[in-house]
N, C-alpha and C positions, 0 to 999 in steps of 0.2 A: 455520479448524478443519475437519478431515475432508477435506482436499484431496488428490487423487491426482495425482502427477507422471506426465505422459504423454509427456514428451520435450522437445526444444528446437526453436525455430523462430527463425531469423535470430540465433542465439546466446542467446536469451532462454529460461529454463526455464518450461515451460507446465504448469499444473496445472488440474485440474478438481475442483470441490467437489461433495459429494454432492447439494447442493440443485439442481444443474444438471438432475438427473432430474426435478425438479418442473417446472422451465420447459420441458423437453423434452417432458413429457407435456401441459402446458398448450397449447403451440404446436401439437403434433400434434393434440390434441383440438379446438382452436379451427379449424384449417384444415380437418380432416376434418368438422367439423360444418357449416362454411359452404360447402364445395364442392358439395354436392348441390343447393343452391339456385341456385348461380351456373352450374353445369354438370351438369344432370341426366342420368340414363340410364346411368351407369356402375355396376358392382357395388360393394357396400359396402366390400368388402376393399380395392379399388383406391383408394377415397377415403382410406382409413387409410394405405395405402402412400404416397400422395402427400402426406398430411399429415406423415408421419414424414420423408420426404425433404426436404419444405420446412422443417421444424423443425431438421433437421441442417444445412442450408444457412444457415438464420438464425443458429445457434450459430457457424458459420464466419464470418458477418458480424460478429457481436459480438467474435470473436477478432481480426479484422482491424481493427476499431475500436481495441481495446487495443493491438495491436501498433504501430499508427501512433503512439500516445502514446509507446510504448517507444523506437521508433526515433528519433523527434524528441528525446526526453529524453537519449538516448545521444549524439546529434550536439551537444547542448548542454553535454556534459560531466557530465551527471547519471548516477549509477550507477542501473542498473535490477536489482532483485533478482529479480522474476518476475512472470509474468502469470497470473492466476487467473480462470476463468469461474465464476460462482456465480449465486445466485438472482436478483439484480438486474442481471445482464449480465456484468460483468467488472471487474477492479480490476488496475491496474499499480502495483506497490510500488516507490517511488522512494527512493533513499538520500540525499535532500537536496532542495534547491529550486534552480530556475534562477537564474543569476547576475543576469539582467536581466529587466525587465518584458517586453521584446520576445520573449525566449526562453520565458518563462512563457506568453505569449500563444500562441505557436506550438504549444507542447506541448499546451495546453489545447483550442484550436480544431481541432487536427488530427483528433481522434476523431469529433466530429460531422460534419465535412466528409467524412470517410471514409464514414460512414453515408449521408450525402446523396448522395454520388457513387455508392455502391452502389444507392441507390434509383433513380438515373437509369439505371444500367446494367440493373438488373432490368426497369425500365419499358420501356426501349427494346427489350430482349430479348423481353419479353412482346408488345409492339406489332409487332415483327418476326414472331413465330410466328403472330399473328393475321392479318397481312398475307399470309403464304404459305400460309394455311389449315392450319397444323400442328395437332397434337392439342389441342383446346380445354382439356383438363384441365391440360396442361403450361403452357399460357399462362396459365391462372387461378392457378397456383401462382407464376409469375413475376410477376403483378400484386400478389399477396399479399405476396410478399417485397419489392417496391418500396414498397408501402403501409406495411409494418412498419418498414423501414429509414428511411423519410421520417419517421415518427412518432418513432423513437428518436433520430434526428438532431435533429429540432426540440425534443423533450423535453429532450435533454441540453444544449441551448443556453440553457434557462431560467436567468435570472441568480440563482442561489443555490448555495452550497457545501452538499453535496459534489459537485454536478453539474459537468460541464465548464463550462457557462455561469458557474458560480460562480467557477471558476478563471480564466476570461475577465474577469469582473468584477474579480477581484482584481489581475490584471495591469493593468487600466485604472486602478483606484484606486492602485495602486503607482506607475504612471508619473506620475498626477496629483499625488499628494502626496509621492512620493519616500520613502515608509515602507511596507515590506512587511508589517510587523506590523500597522499601522493598516488596511492593505488587507485582510489576512486577516480581522481583526475585522468589517470592513464587509461582506465576502463572506459570512461566517458568519451575520451577522445578516439579511442578505437571504435566506439559506437558510432561516432560521426563519420569515420572513413567507411565503416560498413554501410551506413546509410547512403552515402554518395554512390557506393558500388551498386546497391538495390535501385536507387533511383535511375542510374545509368542503365542497368539492365531492363528496368521497366520501359523507359523511353525507347530502347532498342527494340524490345518486343512489340511495342505500340507501332513503330515505324515499319516493321516487318509484317504487320497484319493481325498480330494477336492483341486486339484492343483491350478485351477484359482482363487478360492476364497482365498486360503491361501497365494498365492503370492501377490495378490492385498492387503490383509489386512497387510502383512508384510512390503510391500512397503509404504503403507499409514502410518504405524508406524514409518518407517524410516524417512519420510518426516516430521512427527511431531516432531520426536526427533531432527532432524537437525535445524528446525525452532525454537524449544524451547531453544536450545543451543544459537542460535543467539540472541534470545530475551533477554536471561539471560545476555550475554555479553554486549548487548546494555544497559540494566538497570544498570549493575554494572559500565559501562563506564560513564553513565549520572551521577551516584552518585559520581565518582571520579571527573568528570568535574565541579560538582557543586561549587567546591573551586577555580576553574580557572577563572580569569577575562580576559575581552577582551584585556585589556593593556598588558597581558602576552604573547599573541600570535600575536598581530598586528605588521605589518611593520611601524616602526615609521618614521615620517617626510618624506612621500612619494614624490617622484618627481610629479610635477604638470605640466599640459600642458596649454599654453595661449589659451584663447577662441578665440582670433582674428587673429591666423595664419592659413594657409591653411592646408588642410589635407596632402597634398604633403610635405610641410615644416615640418610638425609634424613627419611624417614617417622618413624623412631624418635627421632631427636635434634631435629628441627625441628617436624614436623607434629603429632604426638601432643602433646596437651596446650597446643596454640597455637590461637588463634581465627582465624588467617589461613588463606586458601585459595589465595593467589597470592604468589609470592616472586620477586623480581628475583635472577637468578643472577650471582654475582660471580666473575671469574677470580682467580687467585692475587695479582695486583697490585691488586685491588679494582675493576678495570674491569668494568662491567655488560656481559654478553655476551648476555643474553636473559631470558626469564621462563618460570617453570614453575608450572602450575596443577594441580588436581585432575583436569582432563581428560587432561593428559599422563600423570599417574601411573596413571590407570585404563588407559591403553594399554600399560602394561608388565606382562606376565604375572608372577604371584608368583614363579615359578621363576627368572626372569631378573632380579629386583631386586637380588641380590647382586652381579651382574656388570655391571650397566648404570649408567654415570655419569650424573649430573644433567645434564651439559652435552649428552649425547647425545640426550636426549628434550626438552630445553628449547626453547621457541619462540625461533628466532634474533632478535637485537635489531632487524634491519631490518624483521622482520614484526610488531613490537609497535608499536601506536600510541603516540606520545609527545606530550608537551605541555610548555609553559612555565608557571611559577606565575602570571604575570601575564596569561595568555591568557583570554579570555571563555569561560565554560562552554559557551555555545551553539556556539562554534567547535569545541570538542572533541567535543560531542555530534554535529556534522556529520561530523567526522572518523571517529568510532567508527561511524556508520552506513555511511559509504562503504567502510570497511575490515572491516565486519561483525565488529567487536571489541566486547568488554565490559569491558575494562581498558586502562588507559594509564599509562605511566611518566612521571613529571614530573621534569624536570631543568632546571638553570640552568647558568650558567658554571662553577660549582664541581662539578657532577656531579649525581647522583641526590638528589633531595630529598623525593620522595614517590611515592605511587601512588594512582590513582583507580579505584575498582571500580564494577561495576554497581550494587551496593547503595548505594554513596554517591550516585550519580546518581539512583537510584529514590527514595531518601529525600528528596533536594533537590527533585525534581520534585513528589513528593507534598506536601511542605510548601509550595511555591509555588502549587500548585493550591488548596490549602486557603486560603492567605492571599489569593489572588486571586479567590476565589469571591465573587459579589455579595452583599452583606449586605441583609437585609430588615428594614425598619423595623416595630416592633411595632404591631399593629392596636389601635386604641381603639375 
């Protein structure tokens, strides 16, 4: 939420969340506050300039971390929606999972390895600057960048979802047990244990006088706890949905829209008074040629509705996700994510038999999340 697109890198859309301003300030303040002790004698303004430069370079390092995930995912055939920088570093949104444990491992471990490699590069650069007698303040920023990237790389390798180390653990458990769902549950539970440890350490720091560090560590632990619970719920839901077929959730025999009537006729004769918001478009011989939804209708100006045919604004059939009635719902969900769709037409050998909408899938997911929630025994 609140992310601002800033362009594309290597073909991936890049966005920055407003919360990046928080970490940009924290990094700048942290570096500007520690530099006077490490390298005294410079004007105060120069420390703040060095702090801001170091913070911006660190954000670029975080972006490199996420872009490595995205590049490895694309090579593995996984669709990448976008890369976003935010309060806790960055997130790469993927349109599915890797096909094998080996590919999942490569995608997961690539980010921390990038951070560790950058730590080595910044450390070597700082050492070189010290060796040739360059400006000490610049070398100090280099050492700081090396230390923070080292910390980020090692922290992300901690074995618990949603950290990269949790993804590595999931890949290992997947390879060991042959079950990606069981592996996901195991990695999520490890993430919960890690969260409790971080919260405990944060409270300990808080009680011993390190207020800011303690609160930050506890807050980070709380975030990991919430995210790991969500991941476990998703894994359990996916396991339950594996037994559900598309035919079980589709709307059978959906109303169709004639391709050769005008948009105005379609609105008055079909859309008004009907509860449906998506219609397969049928040619004169009954062949389905596309799909029309409220999105396409909104794109037609009121003055053009009487002169525009439904077939002219419908989504062509090759661009509409399709499914078979006996397919698992989980397969359809992956297909919809990869095609960025929210509806699918269901067909068998006889032709169109149904339609699955986002509302159908959302209700199904909600029902199975409720059903799969752990029950609590009554206290006596």
